[in-house]
ROMIGU-395328 format. One line per field, with one value per residue: residue number from 1; residue in three letters; x, y negated, z negated of N, C-alpha, C in turn. Coordinates in nm, 4 decimals, decimal comma. Atoms other than C-alpha are relative to their C-alpha. Layout:
rofi (NUM  ...)
voke (ALA  ...)
n_X (X  ...)
n_Y (Y  ...)
n_Z (Z  ...)
ca_X (X  ...)
ca_Y (Y  ...)
ca_Z (Z  ...)
c_X (X  ...)
c_Y (Y  ...)
c_Z (Z  ...)
//
This chain:
rofi (1  2  3  4  5  6  7  8  9  10  11  12  13  14  15  16  17  18  19  20  21  22  23  24  25  26  27  28  29  30  31  32  33  34  35  36  37  38  39  40  41  42  43  44  45  46  47  48  49  50  51  52  53  54  55  56  57  58  59  60  61  62  63  64  65  66  67  68  69  70  71  72  73  74  75  76  77  78  79  80  81  82  83  84  85  86  87  88  89  90  91  92  93  94  95  96  97  98  99  100  101  102  103  104  105  106  107  108  109  110  111  112  113  114  115  116  117  118  119  120  121  122  123  124  125  126  127  128  129  130  131  132  133  134  135  136  137  138  139  140  141  142  143  144  145  146  147  148  149  150  151  152  153  154  155  156  157  158  159  160  161  162  163  164  165  166  167  168)
voke (MET  THR  ARG  VAL  LEU  LEU  VAL  GLY  LEU  MET  ALA  SER  GLY  LYS  SER  THR  LEU  GLY  GLN  ALA  LEU  ALA  ALA  ALA  THR  GLY  TRP  PRO  LEU  LEU  ASP  ASN  ASP  ALA  LEU  LEU  GLU  ARG  SER  THR  GLY  ARG  THR  ALA  VAL  GLN  LEU  LEU  ALA  GLU  GLU  GLY  ILE  ASP  ARG  LEU  ARG  ALA  ALA  GLU  SER  ASP  VAL  LEU  THR  LEU  THR  LEU  SER  MET  PRO  ALA  PRO  LEU  VAL  ALA  PRO  VAL  PRO  ALA  GLY  VAL  VAL  LEU  VAL  PRO  ARG  ASP  ARG  ALA  ARG  LEU  ALA  ALA  GLY  GLY  HIS  VAL  VAL  TRP  LEU  ARG  THR  PRO  THR  SER  MET  LEU  VAL  ARG  ARG  VAL  SER  LYS  LYS  ASP  HIS  ARG  PRO  PHE  LEU  ASP  GLY  ASP  ALA  GLY  ALA  ALA  LEU  ARG  ALA  MET  ALA  ALA  GLU  ARG  GLU  PRO  PHE  TYR  ALA  GLU  VAL  ALA  HIS  GLN  VAL  LEU  ASP  MET  GLN  LYS  LEU  THR  THR  ALA  GLN  ALA  VAL  ARG  GLU  VAL  MET  SER  ALA  LEU  SER  GLY)
n_X (-0,0863  -0,1345  -0,0749  -0,0593  -0,1488  -0,0124  -0,1330  -0,0440  -0,1118  0,0693  0,0866  0,0944  0,1146  0,0517  0,0521  0,1509  0,0631  0,0285  0,0875  0,1463  0,0795  0,0241  0,0748  0,1165  0,0264  0,0026  -0,0929  -0,0862  -0,1039  -0,0942  -0,1018  -0,1277  -0,1067  0,0507  -0,1023  -0,1595  -0,0848  0,0214  -0,0715  -0,1467  -0,0637  -0,0511  0,0693  -0,0933  -0,1270  -0,0494  -0,0501  -0,0509  -0,1348  -0,0615  -0,0537  -0,0069  0,1178  0,0648  0,0561  0,1350  0,0689  0,0651  0,1042  0,1026  0,0080  0,0709  0,0989  0,0638  0,0297  0,0617  0,1076  0,0868  0,0065  0,1371  0,0956  0,0209  -0,0301  -0,0828  -0,1087  -0,1262  -0,1030  -0,0920  -0,1150  -0,0009  -0,0882  -0,0379  0,0157  -0,1480  -0,0165  0,0756  0,1203  0,1278  0,0746  0,1144  0,1082  0,0986  0,0939  0,1031  0,0828  0,1151  0,0323  -0,1239  0,0456  -0,1007  0,0348  -0,0924  -0,0114  -0,1006  -0,1088  0,0464  0,0845  -0,0518  -0,1166  0,0579  0,0662  -0,0845  -0,0239  0,1167  0,0067  -0,1182  -0,1024  0,0021  -0,1313  -0,0751  0,0356  -0,0969  -0,0877  0,0778  0,1573  0,0583  -0,1237  -0,0178  0,1416  -0,0051  -0,0784  0,0822  0,0668  -0,0456  0,0063  0,0915  0,1151  0,0159  0,0528  0,1541  0,0907  0,0060  0,1100  0,0950  0,1187  0,0767  -0,0997  0,0793  -0,0697  0,0530  0,0230  0,1171  0,0975  0,0142  0,0096  0,1066  0,0120  -0,1299  0,0968  0,0852  -0,0580  -0,0070  0,0941  0,0337  -0,0562  0,0072  0,1203  0,0277)
n_Y (-0,1087  0,0322  -0,0843  -0,0002  -0,0845  -0,0297  0,0417  -0,0712  -0,0794  -0,1255  -0,0783  0,1044  -0,0118  0,0300  -0,0997  -0,0385  0,1133  0,0268  -0,1083  0,0332  0,0928  -0,0525  -0,0660  0,0471  0,1214  -0,0445  0,0691  -0,0887  -0,0304  -0,0218  -0,0693  0,0318  -0,1155  -0,0372  0,1240  -0,0149  -0,1050  0,0068  0,0866  -0,0402  -0,1309  -0,0412  0,0764  0,0767  -0,0793  -0,0361  0,1387  0,0771  -0,0843  -0,0117  0,1328  0,1066  0,0803  0,1439  -0,0512  -0,0033  0,1579  0,0729  -0,0952  0,0934  0,1432  -0,0512  -0,0404  0,0945  0,0397  -0,0948  0,0241  0,1084  0,0269  -0,0576  0,1082  -0,0398  -0,0536  -0,1412  0,0313  -0,0642  0,0044  0,0561  -0,0369  0,0647  0,1296  0,1187  0,1139  0,0280  0,0752  0,1490  0,0241  -0,0912  0,0483  0,0920  -0,0744  -0,0939  0,1202  0,0804  -0,1005  -0,0473  -0,0012  -0,0586  -0,0325  -0,0586  -0,0966  0,0149  -0,1149  0,0101  -0,1152  -0,0994  -0,1031  -0,0792  -0,1168  -0,0947  -0,0191  -0,0130  -0,1149  -0,0944  -0,0021  -0,0249  0,0922  0,0985  0,1192  0,0884  -0,0087  -0,0811  0,0835  0,0539  0,0418  0,1474  0,1216  0,0330  0,0434  0,1407  0,0943  0,0324  0,0432  0,1333  0,0750  -0,0135  0,0620  0,1408  0,0056  -0,0437  0,1483  0,1160  -0,0487  -0,0691  0,0685  -0,0312  -0,0574  -0,0896  -0,0880  -0,1537  -0,0754  -0,0162  -0,0299  -0,1494  0,0596  0,0596  0,1121  0,0722  0,0443  0,0818  0,1208  0,0843  0,0028  0,1296  0,1258  0,0073  0,0474  0,1117)
n_Z (0,0114  0,0334  0,0200  0,1431  -0,0148  0,1474  0,0255  0,1433  -0,0046  -0,0437  0,1154  0,1080  -0,0295  -0,1732  -0,0849  0,0720  -0,0260  -0,1339  -0,0643  0,0701  -0,0415  -0,1209  0,0340  0,0166  -0,1092  -0,1442  -0,0794  -0,0088  0,1088  -0,0875  0,1126  -0,0531  -0,0087  -0,1294  -0,0957  0,0124  -0,0320  -0,1228  -0,0671  -0,0194  -0,0122  0,1269  0,1187  0,0810  0,0946  -0,1230  -0,0742  0,0295  0,0041  -0,1241  -0,0651  0,1023  0,0227  -0,1206  -0,1301  0,0378  0,0363  -0,1271  -0,0086  0,0584  -0,0449  -0,1271  0,0580  0,0311  -0,1344  -0,1024  0,0768  -0,0582  -0,1194  -0,0273  0,0334  0,0978  0,1446  0,0320  0,1923  -0,0839  0,1177  -0,0720  0,0282  0,1188  0,0009  -0,0681  0,0701  -0,0012  -0,1038  0,0202  -0,0959  0,0297  0,0917  -0,0770  -0,1049  0,1003  0,0621  -0,1204  -0,0672  0,0304  0,1336  0,0363  0,1380  0,0732  0,1009  0,0881  0,0719  0,0917  -0,0278  0,0582  -0,0617  -0,1330  0,0279  0,0095  -0,1309  -0,0685  0,0412  -0,0545  -0,1401  -0,0821  -0,0073  -0,0727  -0,0021  0,1140  0,1245  0,0597  0,0974  0,0984  -0,0531  0,0744  -0,0421  -0,1538  -0,0138  0,0763  -0,0850  -0,1032  0,0496  0,0213  -0,1769  -0,0683  0,0344  -0,0478  -0,1443  0,0028  0,0024  -0,1098  -0,1300  0,0359  0,0032  0,1316  0,1119  0,0574  0,1331  -0,0373  0,0796  0,0693  -0,0722  -0,0689  -0,1337  -0,0225  0,0564  -0,0766  -0,0893  0,0424  -0,0214  -0,1722  -0,0696  0,0236  -0,0341  -0,1437  -0,0468  0,0686)
ca_X (3,4444  3,7797  4,0758  4,1538  4,4965  4,6017  4,9368  5,1343  5,4041  5,4291  5,1793  4,9943  4,6993  4,6646  4,5913  4,2750  4,1635  4,1826  4,0106  3,7029  3,6844  3,6918  3,4123  3,1746  3,2143  3,2510  3,5320  3,8047  4,1160  4,4393  4,7067  5,0453  5,2555  5,0693  5,1764  5,4960  5,5790  5,3881  5,5751  5,9224  5,8862  5,9847  5,8742  5,9811  6,2096  6,3238  6,3800  6,5486  6,8104  6,8997  6,9217  6,9008  6,6958  6,7352  6,5896  6,3082  6,2164  6,1998  5,9606  5,7367  5,7382  5,6130  5,3773  5,2437  5,2550  5,0200  4,7963  4,7390  4,7010  4,3868  4,0432  3,8977  3,6797  3,9529  4,1167  4,4863  4,7116  5,0229  5,3878  5,4923  5,8232  5,7254  5,6577  6,0705  6,0539  5,9415  5,7842  5,5945  5,5099  5,3173  5,1758  5,0179  4,8832  4,7298  4,5990  4,3324  4,1788  4,5091  4,4474  4,7258  4,6746  4,8817  5,0047  5,2055  5,5430  5,4712  5,1635  5,3463  5,6421  5,3632  5,2049  5,5168  5,5995  5,3447  5,3978  5,6237  5,9483  5,9276  6,1960  6,4258  6,3040  6,6139  6,7796  6,5942  6,2131  6,1258  6,4482  6,4213  6,0260  6,0943  6,3795  6,1099  5,8543  6,0719  6,1654  5,8613  5,5596  5,6408  5,5861  5,2889  5,1167  5,2217  5,0300  4,7582  4,3894  4,2781  4,4657  4,3218  4,4248  4,4760  4,5265  4,1979  3,9910  3,8605  3,8639  3,4995  3,5015  3,8241  3,5706  3,3143  3,5467  3,6490  3,3439  3,2196  3,4974  3,4406  3,0862  3,1190)
ca_Y (10,7921  10,8484  11,0623  11,1965  11,2620  11,4183  11,3315  11,5002  11,7102  12,0766  12,2926  11,9679  12,1052  11,9913  12,2919  12,3799  12,0444  12,0090  12,3421  12,2445  11,8905  12,0446  12,2725  12,0090  11,7431  11,9757  11,8054  12,0041  12,0763  12,0267  12,2696  12,0801  12,4102  12,5334  12,2224  12,2477  12,5883  12,5497  12,2711  12,4044  12,7509  12,8003  12,7471  12,4769  12,7106  12,8314  12,4996  12,3448  12,6688  12,6720  12,3013  12,1097  11,8428  11,5530  11,8203  11,9039  11,4963  11,4618  11,7487  11,6293  11,3119  11,4671  11,6486  11,3248  11,1725  11,4728  11,4236  11,0283  11,1099  11,3286  11,1738  11,1445  11,2665  11,5317  11,6222  11,6863  11,7765  11,5854  11,6704  11,6017  11,4257  11,2013  10,9620  10,9509  10,7500  10,3748  10,3844  10,7207  10,5504  10,2519  10,4942  10,7301  10,4074  10,2476  10,5936  10,7110  10,7406  10,8382  11,0289  11,1389  11,4462  11,3320  11,6409  11,6815  11,8802  12,0954  12,2325  12,2369  12,4636  12,6919  12,6846  12,6914  13,0423  13,2260  13,1635  13,2462  13,0802  12,7187  12,4485  12,2769  12,4863  12,7272  12,7058  12,5408  12,4814  12,2240  11,9964  12,0103  11,9141  11,6276  11,4941  11,5074  11,3495  11,0467  10,9841  11,0274  10,9046  10,5206  10,6256  10,7869  10,5087  10,2699  10,4483  10,5968  10,4511  10,6705  10,8397  11,1885  11,3165  11,7012  11,8067  11,6885  11,7628  12,1031  12,1162  12,0527  11,7533  11,6205  11,6641  11,4807  11,2196  11,1684  11,1976  10,8983  10,6846  10,7412  10,6829  10,3729)
ca_Z (-0,7885  -0,9262  -0,9614  -1,3417  -1,3744  -1,6839  -1,8376  -2,1526  -2,2479  -2,1074  -2,3347  -2,4322  -2,2720  -1,8781  -1,7451  -1,9886  -1,9849  -1,5982  -1,5579  -1,8025  -1,6668  -1,3068  -1,4188  -1,5629  -1,3027  -0,9767  -0,8983  -0,7344  -0,9839  -0,8140  -0,9943  -0,9675  -1,0488  -0,7611  -0,5449  -0,6375  -0,5773  -0,2381  -0,1179  -0,2281  -0,2116  -0,5752  -0,9290  -1,1447  -1,3427  -0,9981  -0,8661  -1,1324  -1,1877  -0,8116  -0,7166  -1,0431  -1,2078  -0,9153  -0,6863  -0,9645  -1,0297  -0,6459  -0,5980  -0,8615  -0,7339  -0,4119  -0,5922  -0,7135  -0,3599  -0,2126  -0,5327  -0,4679  -0,1078  -0,1692  -0,1649  -0,4564  -0,6795  -0,8195  -1,1680  -1,1241  -1,4420  -1,3197  -1,3473  -1,7036  -1,5806  -1,3306  -1,5947  -1,6133  -1,2985  -1,2710  -0,9551  -1,0224  -1,3198  -1,1210  -0,8751  -1,1388  -1,3218  -0,9977  -0,8959  -1,0927  -1,4510  -1,6420  -1,9556  -2,1969  -2,3993  -2,6959  -2,8928  -3,1808  -3,1259  -3,3626  -3,2061  -2,8520  -3,0120  -3,1244  -2,7570  -2,5944  -2,7722  -2,6559  -2,2919  -2,0089  -1,9705  -1,9243  -1,7743  -2,0292  -2,3407  -2,3595  -2,7099  -2,9577  -2,8140  -3,0965  -3,0391  -2,6652  -2,7055  -2,9731  -2,7775  -2,4564  -2,6850  -2,7784  -2,3994  -2,2758  -2,5057  -2,4424  -2,1000  -2,1396  -2,3138  -2,0385  -1,7647  -2,0040  -1,9634  -2,2651  -2,5219  -2,6588  -3,0049  -2,8765  -3,2376  -3,3403  -3,0408  -2,8935  -2,5343  -2,5077  -2,7206  -2,5028  -2,2088  -2,3613  -2,4107  -2,0603  -1,9491  -2,1653  -2,0793  -1,6798  -1,7303  -1,9494)
c_X (0,1546  0,0755  0,0282  0,1013  0,0438  0,1716  0,0262  0,1372  -0,0603  -0,0777  -0,1105  -0,2065  -0,0912  -0,0650  -0,1558  -0,0751  -0,0312  -0,1142  -0,1511  -0,0564  -0,0683  -0,1768  -0,1161  -0,0221  -0,0533  0,0735  0,1283  0,1347  0,1348  0,1373  0,1355  0,0999  -0,0209  0,0612  0,1064  0,0920  -0,0674  0,0774  0,1589  0,0559  0,0415  -0,0826  0,0605  0,1403  0,0836  0,0890  0,1098  0,1816  0,0979  0,0060  0,0201  -0,0958  -0,0019  -0,1107  -0,1779  -0,0661  -0,0499  -0,1173  -0,1097  -0,0706  -0,0681  -0,1078  -0,1237  -0,0592  -0,1173  -0,1081  -0,0748  -0,0479  -0,1419  -0,1378  -0,0668  -0,1947  0,0869  0,0020  0,1202  0,0717  0,1462  0,1537  0,0091  0,1360  -0,0183  -0,0211  0,1277  0,0232  -0,0671  -0,0692  -0,0908  -0,0618  -0,1605  -0,1174  -0,0835  -0,0967  -0,1125  -0,0689  -0,1258  -0,0658  0,1169  -0,0001  0,1290  -0,0350  0,1177  -0,0107  0,0702  0,1146  0,0097  -0,1260  0,0435  0,1196  -0,0654  -0,0427  0,0928  0,0640  -0,0437  -0,0236  0,1203  0,1231  0,0141  0,1479  0,0313  -0,0257  0,1200  0,0822  -0,1432  -0,1192  -0,0163  0,1016  -0,0120  -0,1473  0,0035  0,0722  -0,0817  -0,1201  0,0643  0,0396  -0,1006  -0,1393  -0,0125  -0,0850  -0,1296  -0,1100  0,0302  -0,0668  -0,1352  -0,1207  -0,1051  0,0989  -0,1257  0,0779  -0,0222  0,0046  -0,1344  -0,1582  -0,0035  -0,0157  -0,1513  -0,0560  0,1034  -0,1245  -0,0964  0,0426  0,0556  -0,0988  -0,0760  0,0877  -0,0094  -0,1550  -0,0467  0,0489)
c_Y (0,0069  0,1428  -0,0022  0,0815  -0,0485  0,0257  0,0785  0,0884  0,1327  0,0455  -0,0950  0,0388  -0,0135  0,0513  0,0339  -0,1180  -0,0309  0,1036  -0,0454  -0,1251  0,0110  0,0571  -0,0796  -0,0842  0,0791  -0,0082  0,1064  -0,0282  0,0114  0,0520  -0,0545  0,1069  0,0483  -0,0659  0,0081  0,1170  -0,0030  -0,0566  0,0332  0,1341  0,0764  -0,0541  -0,0759  0,0501  0,0209  -0,1010  -0,0588  0,0879  -0,0063  -0,1510  -0,1190  -0,0898  -0,1211  0,0886  0,0185  -0,1140  -0,0093  0,1136  -0,0159  -0,1237  0,0050  0,0408  -0,1117  -0,0917  0,0505  -0,0325  -0,1118  0,0205  0,0713  -0,0782  0,0505  0,0368  0,1076  -0,0221  0,0924  -0,0477  -0,0806  0,0526  -0,0506  -0,1037  -0,1121  -0,1071  -0,0918  -0,1139  -0,1263  -0,0261  0,1076  -0,0654  -0,0884  0,0706  0,0788  -0,0946  -0,0342  0,1236  0,0807  -0,0556  0,1057  0,0644  0,1104  0,0546  -0,0115  0,1289  0,0215  0,1234  0,1032  0,0894  0,0627  0,1332  0,1254  0,0492  0,0893  0,1941  0,1185  0,0298  0,0551  -0,0929  -0,1438  -0,0522  -0,0704  0,0694  0,1039  -0,0196  -0,0131  -0,0844  -0,1394  -0,1359  -0,0742  -0,0746  -0,1515  -0,0889  -0,0986  -0,0846  -0,1801  -0,0796  -0,0275  -0,0768  -0,1189  -0,0149  0,0292  -0,0957  -0,1105  0,0559  0,0383  -0,1276  0,0506  0,1065  0,1062  0,0770  0,1477  0,0717  0,0022  0,0023  0,1546  -0,0571  -0,0324  -0,1238  -0,1358  -0,0253  -0,1143  -0,1990  -0,0690  -0,0459  -0,1475  -0,1078  -0,0316  -0,0515  -0,1863  -0,1183)
c_Z (-0,0263  0,0129  -0,1856  0,0129  -0,1713  -0,0233  -0,1591  0,0545  0,0416  -0,1483  -0,0658  0,0252  0,1665  0,0606  -0,0514  0,0054  0,1308  0,0317  -0,0617  0,0313  0,1740  0,0185  -0,0308  0,0812  0,1490  0,0482  0,0490  -0,0835  0,1252  -0,1173  0,0514  -0,0067  0,1356  0,1385  0,0506  0,0697  0,1694  0,1225  0,0221  0,0362  -0,1314  -0,0951  -0,0432  -0,0444  0,1349  0,0477  -0,0867  -0,0239  0,1223  0,0829  -0,0950  -0,0612  0,0809  0,0553  -0,0663  0,0003  0,1831  0,0536  -0,0808  0,0452  0,1310  0,0101  -0,0444  0,1309  0,0490  -0,1035  0,0005  0,1301  0,0049  -0,0474  -0,1429  -0,0078  -0,0390  -0,1312  0,0220  -0,1225  0,0739  -0,1263  -0,1211  0,0048  0,0623  -0,0831  -0,0268  0,0931  0,0454  0,1330  0,0057  -0,0894  0,0136  0,0773  -0,0656  -0,0779  0,0896  0,0623  -0,0090  -0,1643  -0,0921  -0,1837  -0,0797  -0,1254  -0,0920  -0,1144  -0,0931  0,0235  -0,0704  0,0492  0,1490  -0,0172  -0,0195  0,1216  0,0869  -0,0327  0,0314  0,1582  0,0616  -0,0312  0,0712  0,0010  -0,1618  -0,1489  -0,0362  -0,1301  -0,1037  0,0585  -0,0892  0,0018  0,1059  -0,0277  -0,0852  0,0683  0,1577  -0,0559  -0,0195  0,1152  0,0379  -0,0726  0,0140  0,1227  0,0311  -0,0239  0,0585  0,0822  -0,0532  -0,0055  -0,1254  -0,0465  -0,0618  -0,0926  0,0468  -0,1164  -0,0441  0,0874  0,0482  0,1234  0,0223  -0,0483  0,0874  0,1283  0,0074  0,0047  0,1100  0,0427  -0,0424  0,0511  0,2125  0,0059  -0,0913  0,0904)
//
């Protein structure tokens, strides 16, 4: 039994794939946004606005700690910024089957334009997402045991890819 840990930029489909994987496996789904809000009493947007980036990163690290302390099996989308912290990258890579949902920034921009406010996307969302991708994608590649090209896969196909990797 294992933990399936989903990483990728915001709007890459971590929550959607997490729900589908949990349904397919019967494993519990840990919602990182809900865990962060429950542990801090605020959303990521509120925490960033009220206490700044360092406090948000610390809270995301705490959510990773909680996720990795839960007994397997489980499915967990992981806060997108945890890969920025070397210690968290190491814990993440050792903590389960890490799946990177690699998604082109053009697709992410379309997705975030349809959603509620997201941290870090004030102003030019495309430029912000391109900068995040440039910074984080090498780290996602470093920790990933599996990479899914989310431009080419439907959610159902992505579930089959993960299930195949877990059984092989």
